[in-house]
C-alpha positions, 0 to 999 in steps of 0.5 A, spaced: 221 119 222 225 113 223 232 114 225 234 109 220 232 109 213 234 106 206 240 109 203 240 110 195 246 112 191 247 119 191 248 123 185 254 127 184 254 134 182 258 136 176 265 140 179 282 147 169 288 149 171 291 154 166 299 153 164 303 159 161 310 158 158 315 163 160 317 167 153 324 165 151 329 170 151 331 173 144 338 171 142 342 176 138 345 174 132 353 175 131 355 179 125 361 177 120 367 181 121 367 187 116 373 187 111 379 192 113 379 195 106 378 202 105 378 203 112 381 210 112 376 212 107 370 209 111 366 214 116 368 212 124 360 211 126 359 206 120 363 201 124 361 198 130 367 198 135 367 193 141 365 198 146 358 199 142 358 192 141 358 191 148 353 196 150 348 192 145 349 186 148 348 189 155 342 192 153 339 185 150 341 182 157 338 187 161 331 186 157 332 179 158 332 179 165 327 184 165 322 179 162 324 173 166 323 178 173 316 180 170 314 172 169 317 170 175 313 175 179 307 173 176 308 166 177 310 167 184 306 173 186 301 171 192 296 166 191 292 166 197 287 160 197 281 159 200 284 156 206 290 161 207 295 156 203 296 155 195 290 154 191 288 146 189 284 145 183 277 146 182 275 153 181 281 155 186 285 161 183 289 167 184 285 171 190 285 177 186 282 174 180 277 169 184 271 174 184 271 175 177 272 167 176 267 164 181 260 163 178 254 160 181 255 152 181 262 152 182 266 148 187 271 151 191 276 149 197 276 153 203 278 151 210 279 144 208 272 143 206 269 143 199 264 148 198 258 149 193 257 156 190 250 158 191 250 166 190 255 171 188 254 178 189 260 183 188 266 180 192 262 176 196 259 169 195 254 165 199 257 158 199 254 151 202 258 145 204 259 140 198 257 134 203 255 133 210 261 135 215 258 131 221 252 129 225 249 133 231 242 135 234 239 141 232 238 142 240 241 138 246 234 137 249 227 136 248 224 143 248 221 149 244 226 152 241 228 157 235 234 158 231 237 164 235 237 159 242 239 153 239 245 149 240 247 148 233 247 155 232 252 156 238 256 150 235 257 153 228 259 160 230 263 158 236 267 151 236 266 150 228 268 157 226 274 157 231 277 151 227 278 156 221 285 160 221 285 167 223 286 169 216 280 165 214 276 167 219 277 174 217 274 172 210 267 170 213 262 175 213 257 177 219 250 176 216 244 178 218 239 172 218 232 172 217 228 167 221 222 166 218 216 162 221 214 155 218 211 157 211 206 152 211 205 150 219 206 157 222 211 155 228 215 161 230 222 162 227 224 167 233 228 173 232 233 174 227 240 173 228 247 176 226 251 169 224 258 168 221 256 161 220 249 158 219 244 153 216 240 154 210 232 156 211 226 152 207 226 158 203 233 159 201 233 151 199 228 153 194 231 159 192 238 156 191 237 149 189 231 149 185 224 152 185 218 148 182 213 153 185 210 148 191 213 152 197 208 158 195 202 154 193 202 151 200 201 144 203 198 139 199 192 136 201 192 131 207 191 125 203 197 127 198 203 122 199 207 128 201 203 132 205 209 134 209 214 137 204 216 138 197 217 133 193 219 135 186 224 135 180 229 138 184 230 133 189 237 130 186 240 137 187 238 137 194 241 130 196 247 131 201 252 125 202 256 124 209 263 123 209 262 116 207 259 118 200 252 115 203 246 120 202 243 122 208 238 127 211 241 134 214 238 140 218 235 146 216 234 152 221 227 153 219 222 151 225 218 145 223 210 144 224 211 145 232 217 149 236 220 143 238 221 140 231 226 143 226 225 142 218 230 138 214 232 135 207 231 127 207 236 122 204 232 123 198 232 130 197 225 131 199 224 138 204 221 136 210 217 142 212 213 138 217 220 137 221 222 132 226 225 132 233 230 137 235 234 132 239 235 127 234 243 127 234 244 124 228 241 129 223 247 132 218 250 139 219 251 142 212 253 149 214 253 155 209 257 162 210 258 168 206 265 169 204 270 175 202 273 172 195 278 178 195 281 178 202 
């Protein structure tokens, strides 16, 4: 694969903020003074005394204060964001409500990055960085390698993971990662791993970003233009852009056709199952993780 490729304009994926007004406090209308005539013949309990009027006013004031306190408590109660601060637009919401309001396809903010929600299970969501966060090699020298021993896995679960605050790290779940063999060419995927941050596999890209059935059909004929990968109607869903907004390619964790190659998604959104050299240090990194939505 050429290190430089023609770029094409990325197609943006589509990504409300409710405002409630505080209820106004009721105002007790003043009553006109009662006539003094026939005071002696009127029962005492029928004319409000100053003491009774004061009690009524105090009760109304107490009710108003109670309403105000409740409203302020709702507005100012803890609203932890994905990044440990205040929520900022998009699908962000009160953490206690987040699990109920986040849906597949939403974009949320966590740890200073924008993330695409791929799956929601109970109080957890599988999220994928909305764009490529940086460029790195899958492995720093040319050799046969699997995800388990790759430098990229070490980086994501080390230096990258430690960029998050402690509160944020507590929300990132340990995940049992299945490292399957290359689905078309058979190169070993190595041992399964337990990761907090990882890359998607070929199978997961198809599962979450669109399945045309090509993966299960096996590789196309050798004379096919795309004998090496999956080119289908879901290419647009798979296109990733770098920090400059330019469409670029990014690594997958699955092995390529041989153990010194890794699979990737090219700049046009085609899944390259054949793969390319793990030492290419200009490969894009698009991390994924399982996030606890209610912590």
